[in-house]
C-alpha positions in Angstrom: -0.3 0.0 0.2 1.1 3.7 -1.0 0.7 6.5 1.1 1.6 8.8 4.3 4.4 7.1 6.4 4.3 7.6 10.0 6.5 5.5 11.9 8.1 5.3 15.4 8.9 2.8 18.0 6.3 1.6 21.2 5.9 -1.4 23.2 9.4 -3.0 21.8 8.8 -2.7 18.9 9.1 -0.8 15.3 5.4 0.5 14.0 5.0 1.5 10.5 1.3 3.1 10.0 0.2 3.8 6.4 -2.6 6.0 5.7 -3.8 8.0 2.6 -2.8 11.0 3.8 -0.2 12.7 6.5 -1.6 12.5 9.9 -2.8 15.4 12.0 -0.8 16.6 15.0 -4.5 15.3 17.0 -4.8 12.1 15.6 -0.6 11.5 15.8 -1.2 12.4 19.6 -4.4 10.2 19.8 -2.0 7.2 19.1 0.5 7.7 20.8 -2.0 8.3 23.7 -3.9 4.8 22.8 -0.2 3.4 22.8 1.3 4.7 26.0 -2.2 3.9 28.1 -2.2 0.0 27.0 1.2 -0.1 27.5 1.1 1.2 31.0 -2.2 -1.3 31.5 -0.6 -4.6 30.4 3.4 -4.3 29.9 5.1 -6.6 32.6 8.8 -4.8 32.0 6.8 -1.4 33.6 6.5 -1.2 37.7 4.0 1.0 37.3 1.5 -0.9 35.0 -1.4 -2.7 35.9 -0.1 -6.1 35.6 2.8 -4.9 37.9 0.1 -4.5 40.7 -1.8 -7.6 40.2 1.8 -9.5 40.6 2.4 -7.8 43.6 -1.2 -7.9 45.3 -3.0 -11.0 43.2 -5.8 -8.3 42.7 -8.6 -7.8 42.2 -7.3 -5.1 39.3 -9.4 -3.7 36.9 -7.3 -4.1 33.4 -9.3 -1.7 31.5 -11.9 -1.7 28.7 -9.4 -3.9 26.2 -9.4 -6.8 29.1 -12.5 -9.0 28.4 -11.8 -9.4 24.8 -8.1 -10.3 25.5 -8.1 -12.2 28.3 -11.2 -14.1 26.9 -9.2 -15.3 24.2 -6.3 -16.2 26.1 -8.3 -18.4 28.7 -10.0 -19.9 25.7 -6.9 -20.9 24.1 -4.9 -21.8 26.9 -7.9 -25.1 27.2 -8.0 -25.6 23.8 -3.7 -26.0 24.1 -4.6 -27.9 27.1 -2.5 -25.2 29.5 0.5 -24.9 26.7 -0.7 -21.8 26.0 -1.7 -19.7 29.2 -1.4 -15.6 29.6 0.4 -16.5 33.4 3.3 -17.9 31.1 5.0 -14.6 32.5 7.3 -15.7 35.6 8.2 -18.8 33.3 10.0 -15.9 31.2 11.3 -14.1 34.3 13.0 -17.8 35.3 14.7 -17.8 32.0 16.0 -14.4 32.3 13.6 -12.4 29.8 12.3 -10.1 32.4 12.1 -6.4 32.9 15.9 -5.8 32.8 16.4 -7.9 29.9 19.1 -9.9 31.5 18.5 -13.0 29.6 20.3 -14.8 32.8 18.7 -18.1 33.2 18.5 -19.4 36.5 18.6 -23.5 36.4 15.9 -25.7 34.9 12.2 -24.7 34.1 9.1 -22.9 35.7 6.0 -24.4 34.7 3.4 -21.8 34.7 0.3 -21.6 37.1 -2.9 -23.4 36.3 -5.0 -21.3 34.2 -7.8 -21.7 37.2 -5.7 -19.5 39.3 -7.0 -16.6 37.2 -9.9 -15.2 37.6 -11.7 -12.6 35.8 -15.1 -10.7 35.7 -15.4 -8.1 33.4 -12.3 -6.3 33.3 -11.1 -7.1 36.8 -8.5 -9.7 37.2 -7.9 -12.1 40.3 -5.3 -14.1 41.6 -5.7 -17.3 43.6 -1.5 -17.3 44.1 1.2 -15.1 42.5 1.7 -14.9 38.7 3.3 -12.7 36.1 0.8 -12.2 33.4 2.2 -12.4 29.9 -0.4 -11.1 27.3 2.5 -10.8 24.5 1.2 -13.6 22.6 -2.2 -11.7 21.8 -1.7 -7.8 23.1 0.3 -6.8 20.4 -2.1 -7.9 17.6 -4.8 -6.3 19.9 -3.6 -2.7 20.0 -3.0 -3.2 16.5 -6.6 -3.2 16.2 -7.0 -0.6 18.5 -4.9 1.4 17.2 -7.1 0.8 12.9 -10.1 1.3 15.0 -9.1 5.0 16.2 -7.6 6.0 12.4 -11.0 4.8 10.9 -12.7 7.1 13.3 -10.9 9.5 12.3 -11.8 9.5 8.6 -9.0 7.0 6.8 -11.1 4.3 5.7 -8.0 3.1 3.6 -5.3 2.3 6.2 -2.4 -0.5 7.4 -0.8 -0.8 10.4 1.8 -2.8 11.0 3.6 -3.2 14.6 6.8 -5.7 14.2 5.2 -7.5 11.7 1.7 -7.8 13.1 -0.1 -6.1 10.3 -4.0 -5.7 10.0 -5.0 -3.6 6.8 -8.2 -1.4 5.5 -8.9 -2.0 2.1 -5.6 -3.7 -0.1 -5.0 -6.3 -1.7 -1.3 -5.8 0.2 1.1 -8.2 -0.6 3.1 -9.2 2.8 6.3 -11.2 2.6 6.4 -14.1 5.3 10.5 -14.0 6.6 12.1 -16.8 6.2 13.3 -18.2 10.0 16.6 -19.2 9.4 17.2 -16.1 6.6 15.8 -12.6 7.3 17.1 -11.4 4.4 14.8 -13.9 2.3 11.7 -15.1 2.4 9.4 -18.2 2.3 6.3 -16.9 0.7 4.2 -14.2 0.2 0.4 -13.6 1.4 -2.0 -11.3 -0.2 -4.1 -9.4 2.6 -7.4 -7.6 2.3 -9.2 -6.3 4.8 -7.8 -8.8 7.4 -4.7 -9.5 9.8 -1.7 -11.2 9.3 1.3 -12.4 12.2 3.6 -14.1 12.3 5.9 -15.8 15.3 9.4 -16.9 15.3 11.9 -17.2 18.3 14.8 -16.3 15.6 15.2 -12.4 17.5 14.7 -13.4 21.1 17.4 -16.2 21.4 19.9 -16.7 24.3 22.0 -18.9 25.8 21.9 -19.6 29.5 25.1 -19.4 32.2 24.6 -23.4 31.8 24.9 -23.9 27.7 20.7 -24.1 27.5 19.6 -22.3 24.3 16.7 -20.1 24.8 14.0 -18.2 23.7 10.7 -16.6 24.2 8.0 -19.0 23.1 7.5 -21.5 25.8 5.0 -24.3 26.5 3.2 -23.5 30.2 2.7 -27.3 30.9 6.7 -27.2 31.6 8.0 -23.4 31.1 10.8 -24.8 28.1 11.0 -23.4 24.8 9.1 -25.1 22.0 11.6 -27.1 20.2 10.1 -28.2 16.8 8.4 -25.5 15.1 11.0 -22.6 13.6 7.9 -20.2 12.8 4.1 -19.5 12.0 2.1 -17.6 10.3 -1.8 -16.6 10.5 -4.5 -14.7 8.7 -7.7 -14.0 10.2 -10.0 -10.9 10.5 -8.2 -9.2 13.3 -4.7 -8.8 14.6 -5.2 -9.9 17.8 -6.8 -13.6 16.8 -4.5 -13.3 14.2 -1.3 -12.5 16.7 -2.4 -15.3 19.5 -3.1 -18.5 16.7 0.6 -17.2 15.6 1.5 -18.6 18.7 -0.7 -21.6 19.8 0.3 -22.9 16.3 3.7 -23.7 17.8 1.8 -25.7 20.5 -0.7 -28.1 18.7 -2.0 -28.4 15.0 -3.9 -26.6 13.4 -5.9 -29.1 13.2 -7.2 -29.0 16.8 -7.8 -25.0 15.9 -9.4 -25.1 12.8 -12.7 -25.9 14.7 -12.8 -23.2 16.6 -11.3 -20.2 14.2 -11.9 -18.8 11.0 -8.1 -18.7 10.3 -5.5 -19.9 7.5 -2.3 -20.3 8.5 1.5 -21.7 7.3 3.4 -23.4 10.0 7.2 -23.9 9.3 9.0 -26.6 11.2 12.6 -26.6 13.0 13.7 -29.4 10.1 12.5 -26.7 7.7 9.6 -28.7 6.1 6.5 -26.3 5.8 3.0 -27.5 5.7 -0.1 -24.7 5.2 -3.8 -24.0 5.2 -5.0 -25.1 1.8 -6.9 -22.0 1.7 -4.0 -19.5 2.6 -4.1 -16.4 0.1 -0.2 -16.3 -0.8 2.4 -18.0 -2.9 4.8 -20.1 -0.4 8.3 -21.1 -1.8 9.9 -23.2 0.3 
């Protein structure tokens, strides 16, 4: 999509918003305010966030208007994946050094996530029965992309693309999106064509580190064990919203797509660590692998 581009860094990633006309100063400020509000609510890397208060007190903590849809989806996926994908994975990530200080100095062994039943959600209010660190990264960035797109559409931008570190939501289109090869960031595994929809990918290749005892680690963990997934190299999902595409891209690391297809309307591509790829017959893509 061609047009005016607004680029900035926020929530630890690069944003690129493409619109038919240049954003006004008020529109840009509204985007910044929305992103800041979301980060101040859901970031586990900020001491002043609502998630930090939840971890410290166990709640109840009001997580705001975005929480019901986000936590509802993550709880649903926790049930479908039998606890493999869970929003309570934050403590497991911190145990491996992926914490607010980004120390990447892992403690010995692995730490399983608490059971999803320890998280109680009533509307926008969350309560924990035991201390835990909420991490909504599996779907939160996608939800924020959706919220930014809705804000821009409300301001009259009928055609636009919001890209946050590869999680894209497109109003209009079609737009061709390259799928970065997980073994070579300068190459693509394919190209997907998206119109009035979203595409999201997940891959651990940009967040890898080695523990003091020599373990090769990354941020995509199985909540049942706290261990990094070692069979899948990358996934992509195309869905109606970026929140759903983002969440399903993570879920595809943990369960076969056939377990998710009866529950959600989406298409997908999954690449194993041995280099083999398979994808949905309906995926609107040209796949090179």
